[in-house]
C-alpha positions in Angstrom: 0.0 0.0 0.0 2.6 2.5 -1.1 1.5 6.1 -1.6 2.8 8.3 -4.5 4.2 11.7 -3.8 0.8 13.2 -4.5 -0.9 11.1 -1.9 -3.0 13.3 0.6 -1.9 11.9 4.0 -4.5 11.9 6.6 -7.4 12.1 4.2 -9.6 9.3 3.0 -10.7 10.9 -0.3 -7.9 11.7 -2.7 -9.9 13.6 -5.2 -12.6 16.4 -5.3 -15.3 15.1 -7.7 -17.4 17.7 -9.5 -20.3 19.2 -7.6 -23.3 18.6 -9.9 -25.1 21.7 -8.5 -22.3 24.1 -9.6 -22.3 25.6 -13.1 -18.6 26.5 -12.8 -15.6 24.8 -11.3 -11.9 25.4 -10.9 -9.9 23.4 -13.4 -6.2 22.9 -12.7 -5.5 20.5 -15.6 -3.5 23.0 -17.6 -1.0 24.8 -15.4 1.4 26.1 -18.0 2.3 29.7 -17.4 1.3 29.6 -13.7 4.1 30.7 -11.4 3.1 28.2 -8.7 1.3 24.9 -9.3 -2.2 24.6 -8.1 -2.2 21.9 -5.4 -5.2 20.6 -3.3 -5.2 22.1 0.1 -5.8 19.5 2.9 -5.7 21.6 6.1 -9.0 21.8 7.9 -11.1 25.0 7.6 -14.0 26.0 9.8 -17.0 27.6 8.2 -19.4 29.1 10.7 -23.2 28.9 10.1 -25.7 30.7 12.2 -28.3 28.0 11.9 -32.0 28.6 12.2 -33.0 25.1 13.2 -31.2 22.1 14.6 -33.7 19.2 14.9 -34.2 17.4 11.6 -37.1 15.0 10.7 -35.7 11.7 9.5 -37.8 10.4 6.6 -36.0 7.1 6.2 -37.8 3.9 7.4 -34.3 2.3 7.6 -33.4 4.6 10.5 -34.9 3.6 13.9 -35.3 7.2 15.3 -37.5 9.9 13.8 -35.3 12.9 14.6 -31.6 13.8 14.3 -29.3 16.6 15.2 -26.1 17.5 13.4 -23.9 20.2 15.0 -21.3 19.7 12.2 -21.6 19.2 8.4 -18.6 17.6 6.8 -16.4 15.3 8.8 -12.7 15.2 9.5 -12.8 11.4 10.1 -12.5 11.0 6.3 -14.2 7.6 5.9 -13.8 6.7 2.2 -17.2 5.1 2.0 -19.3 7.7 3.9 -22.8 8.1 2.4 -23.0 11.6 4.0 -20.4 13.0 1.6 -23.1 13.9 -1.0 -24.7 16.3 1.4 -21.7 18.6 1.0 -23.0 19.4 -2.5 -25.8 21.5 -1.0 -23.2 23.8 0.7 -21.4 24.4 -2.7 -18.5 22.0 -2.0 -17.2 18.7 -3.3 -18.0 15.4 -1.7 -14.3 14.5 -1.8 -11.5 16.2 0.1 -13.8 19.2 0.7 -16.1 17.1 2.8 -13.2 16.3 5.1 -11.5 19.7 5.4 -14.3 22.3 5.0 -16.3 21.7 8.1 -19.5 23.7 8.7 -20.0 24.4 12.4 -23.3 25.3 14.0 -22.1 27.1 17.1 -25.6 28.0 18.3 -26.8 24.3 18.2 -27.4 24.1 22.0 -29.5 27.3 22.1 -31.6 26.1 19.1 -32.1 22.7 20.8 -33.3 24.4 24.0 -35.6 26.6 22.0 -37.2 23.6 20.3 -37.8 21.9 23.6 -39.5 25.0 24.9 -42.1 25.0 22.2 -45.6 23.8 23.1 -45.5 21.7 19.9 -42.6 19.5 21.1 -43.6 16.0 22.1 -40.7 14.1 23.9 -39.1 11.8 21.4 -35.6 10.2 21.0 -33.2 12.3 18.9 -30.3 10.7 17.0 -26.9 12.4 17.5 -25.7 12.5 14.7 -27.7 11.3 11.7 -25.2 12.6 9.2 -21.7 13.3 10.4 -20.0 12.3 13.6 -20.8 14.5 16.5 -17.4 13.6 18.1 -15.2 14.3 15.2 -11.8 15.9 16.0 -13.1 19.5 16.0 -15.4 18.7 18.9 -12.4 18.4 21.3 -11.8 22.1 20.7 -15.4 23.5 20.2 -17.4 21.3 22.6 -20.7 21.9 20.8 -21.9 18.3 21.3 -21.2 18.5 25.0 -23.3 21.7 25.2 -26.2 19.9 23.5 -25.9 17.0 25.8 -26.3 19.4 28.7 -29.5 20.5 27.1 -30.7 16.9 26.8 -29.9 16.4 30.5 -31.6 19.6 31.5 -34.9 18.8 29.7 -34.6 15.0 30.2 -35.2 14.3 26.6 -33.9 11.0 25.3 -30.9 10.9 22.9 -29.1 8.3 20.9 -25.4 8.7 20.0 -23.4 6.9 17.3 -19.7 7.6 16.9 -16.3 6.3 15.9 -14.5 8.5 18.3 -13.1 7.8 21.8 -13.9 11.4 22.7 -17.3 10.4 23.7 -15.8 9.3 27.0 -15.1 12.9 27.9 -18.8 13.2 28.5 -19.3 10.2 30.7 -20.5 12.4 33.5 -23.5 13.6 31.5 -24.2 10.2 29.9 -24.2 8.6 33.3 -26.9 11.0 34.6 -29.0 10.4 31.4 -28.6 6.7 31.8 -30.1 6.7 35.3 -33.4 7.6 33.8 -33.1 5.5 30.5 -32.5 8.6 28.4 -29.5 7.6 26.4 -28.1 4.9 24.1 -24.5 5.0 22.9 -23.6 3.1 19.7 -20.0 2.6 18.7 -19.5 2.2 15.0 -16.9 -0.5 14.0 -15.9 -1.1 10.4 -12.7 -3.2 10.8 -10.4 -4.5 13.5 -7.5 -4.4 11.0 -5.3 -1.4 12.1 -3.8 -0.9 8.6 -7.2 -1.0 6.9 -8.7 1.4 9.4 -5.9 3.8 9.0 -6.3 3.9 5.3 -10.1 3.8 5.1 -11.0 5.9 8.2 -7.8 7.9 8.7 -8.9 10.3 11.5 -11.1 7.9 13.5 -10.2 6.4 16.8 -8.3 3.1 16.8 -10.2 -0.2 17.4 -8.6 -0.5 20.8 -10.0 2.9 21.8 -13.4 1.9 20.6 -13.4 -1.2 22.7 -12.5 1.1 25.6 -15.6 3.1 24.9 -17.8 0.0 25.1 -16.2 -1.2 28.3 -16.3 2.2 30.0 -20.0 2.6 29.2 -20.9 -0.9 30.3 -19.1 -0.3 33.7 -21.1 2.9 34.2 -24.4 1.1 33.2 -24.8 3.3 30.2 -26.6 1.4 27.5 -24.1 0.7 24.8 -24.3 -1.2 21.5 -22.2 -1.7 18.4 -23.1 -0.9 14.8 -20.9 -2.9 12.4 -20.7 -1.1 9.1 -20.4 -0.8 6.5 -19.6 -4.4 5.6 -17.5 -4.3 2.4 -17.2 -7.7 0.6 -13.6 -8.5 -0.1 -12.3 -6.1 2.5 -13.8 -6.7 5.9 -16.7 -9.2 5.7 -14.5 -12.0 7.1 -14.1 -10.0 10.3 -17.8 -10.2 11.3 -17.4 -13.2 13.7 -14.5 -11.7 15.7 -16.1 -8.3 15.9 -19.4 -9.7 17.2 -17.7 -12.0 19.7 -15.4 -9.3 21.0 -18.3 -6.7 21.2 -20.2 -9.1 23.4 -17.2 -9.8 25.6 -16.6 -6.1 26.1 -20.2 -5.5 27.3 -22.2 -4.4 24.3 -25.9 -5.0 24.9 -27.0 -4.6 21.2 -25.6 -5.2 17.8 -26.5 -4.2 14.2 -24.9 -4.0 10.8 -25.2 -2.4 7.4 -23.6 -3.2 4.0 -21.8 -0.6 1.9 -23.7 1.5 -0.6 -21.9 4.0 -2.8 -24.4 6.6 -4.0 -23.6 9.6 -6.2 -20.1 10.9 -5.9 -19.2 8.4 -3.1 -18.9 5.7 -5.8 -16.2 7.7 -7.7 -14.4 8.6 -4.4 -14.4 5.0 -3.1 -13.3 3.5 -6.5 -10.4 6.0 -6.6 -9.5 5.1 -3.0 -9.5 1.3 -3.5 -7.5 1.5 -6.7 -4.8 3.5 -4.8 -4.7 1.3 -1.7 -5.7 -2.1 -2.9 -5.1 -2.2 -6.7 -4.8 -6.0 -6.8 -8.3 -6.6 -5.4 -10.1 -3.4 -6.5 -12.1 -5.1 -9.4 -13.2 -8.0 -7.2 -14.4 -5.7 -4.4 -16.2 -3.4 -6.7 -17.9 -6.2 -8.6 -19.0 -7.8 -5.3 -20.5 -4.5 -4.1 -22.4 -4.3 -7.4 -23.7 -7.9 -7.0 -25.5 -6.7 -3.8 -27.1 -3.7 -5.5 -28.5 -4.9 -8.8 -25.3 -4.5 -10.8 -24.5 -1.0 -9.7 -22.6 0.7 -6.9 -25.6 2.9 -6.3 -28.7 1.9 -4.3 -31.2 4.3 -2.7 -34.2 2.0 -2.3 -35.6 2.1 1.3 -35.6 -1.3 2.9 -32.9 -2.7 0.6 -30.1 -0.1 0.5 -28.7 -0.9 4.0 -28.5 -4.7 3.6 -28.4 -5.3 -0.2 -29.8 -8.3 -2.0 -28.5 -11.4 -3.9 -26.5 -14.4 -2.7 -23.7 -12.5 -1.2 -26.0 -10.2 0.9 -28.0 -13.3 1.9 -24.8 -15.1 3.1 -23.8 -12.0 5.2 -27.3 -11.8 6.7 -27.3 -15.5 7.5 -23.9 -15.4 9.2 -24.9 -12.3 11.2 -28.1 -13.9 12.5 -26.2 -17.1 13.6 -23.6 -15.0 15.4 -26.2 -12.7 17.0 -28.0 -15.8 18.4 -24.7 -17.1 19.7 -23.4 -14.0 21.3 -26.3 -11.6 21.9 -29.2 -13.9 22.9 -31.2 -12.3 25.6 -29.4 -9.0 25.3 -31.1 -5.7 24.5 -31.0 -2.0 25.4 -33.7 -0.6 27.7 -36.5 1.4 26.0 -36.2 5.1 25.9 -38.0 6.8 28.7 -40.5 9.4 27.3 -42.1 10.3 30.6 -39.2 12.2 32.3 -39.3 15.3 30.0 -39.6 18.6 31.8 -39.1 22.3 31.1 -36.7 23.7 33.6 -37.6 27.4 33.7 -35.9 30.6 32.7 -33.2 30.7 35.4 -31.6 27.5 34.2 -32.0 28.4 30.5 -29.7 31.3 31.0 -26.9 28.8 31.2 -27.1 28.4 27.4 
C-alpha cells in the first residue's frame, strides 16, 4: 500500500469530484504559465453557520429514530465510503476532500435545541446524535458543541441516541451517566474493521479499534446502555471480520448489535473507487464487482428497505452469518427502551446557562 508523492496523507478521499449543482468549477488540468502549481489544500477549515433550526425530521424507514441533530456538516474522520459525503454538495462544496476539510459548524446548536424543547408543539421523542456526520469528530475536542447539546438533553430530560467512531465520547461520561439513570440515552460505537492498517487507510482520523473497545467497556461499567453498529460491511475487505467483531463486542459488554452493508451513492462511488485503486489495486475489481452484486449490478442503491442490507446471494450469506452470530453472542441482550415520561421544562433561570 505505497503512496505516491501526490498522496494526501490523513485524508480518506484523494480527489474532489465535480459538484453537480455548480455551473462553474476550478480546473487545474492546464497549469502552463502559472508561477506556482495549483495543489489541493488539505488543512481543515472551519465555516461558521448561524443555523435557524437544529432538529431534523428523518424520513427514512431504515433509521430507527424519527429525529436527528447535526452540529457539524462535513467530517474530518475522512471515511472513504461515507454516504453523507453527498450532502456537502448543498453547501457548494465537493463530496471529496472538501467534505473532510471544509467543516460547517453550528455554534448555536445548543441554544436552538433548548428553544425547540421549549415549544408547546414539542412532544418528547428520541433524537439521534448524529444522523449525518460524527458529533465527536476531532473538532469537537476544541469546540465542545456536542457537550453543550448533551447538557440541554440532560436539563430537559429528553432521550438521545449517539453513534460515533471517536473515543472522545468518554469525555462526556459524567453527563451520559446521569442520562442513563433515567433511561434517556443509548450509545452506539461504529466499528468497520479490526485491522489497524485498513482502518488507518479507510478511516484515517477515527479512533483506533482498541480505543473503541474502551468506549464499550467504560459505558458498560457505568451502566450506560451501549451497542455496536458494524458497518459498512464491504465484501472482499472486511466481511471476514464479522465473527471476531461480534464475539469481542459481546465480551466487552455491548448490549445490542446491528450491521449495514456498503452503498456508494452519487459521488461516493467515484471517491471509493479511486481510493481502493490506490490502496488495494490488486483486489479493486473484485471488491467493486462484489458490491455491485449486492445492488442490482451498480454501486448505487437508494431503495428504502434494501439499501442498508443489499440483495442477492452475497448479501444473503452475510445476513445468515450475522443472524447465527447474534443468536450465539447476543441472545437475551437488549438495550432498555427510551423513557419518554421524564421530559420537563426547567424554567428561565436555568435556561440562562445556554
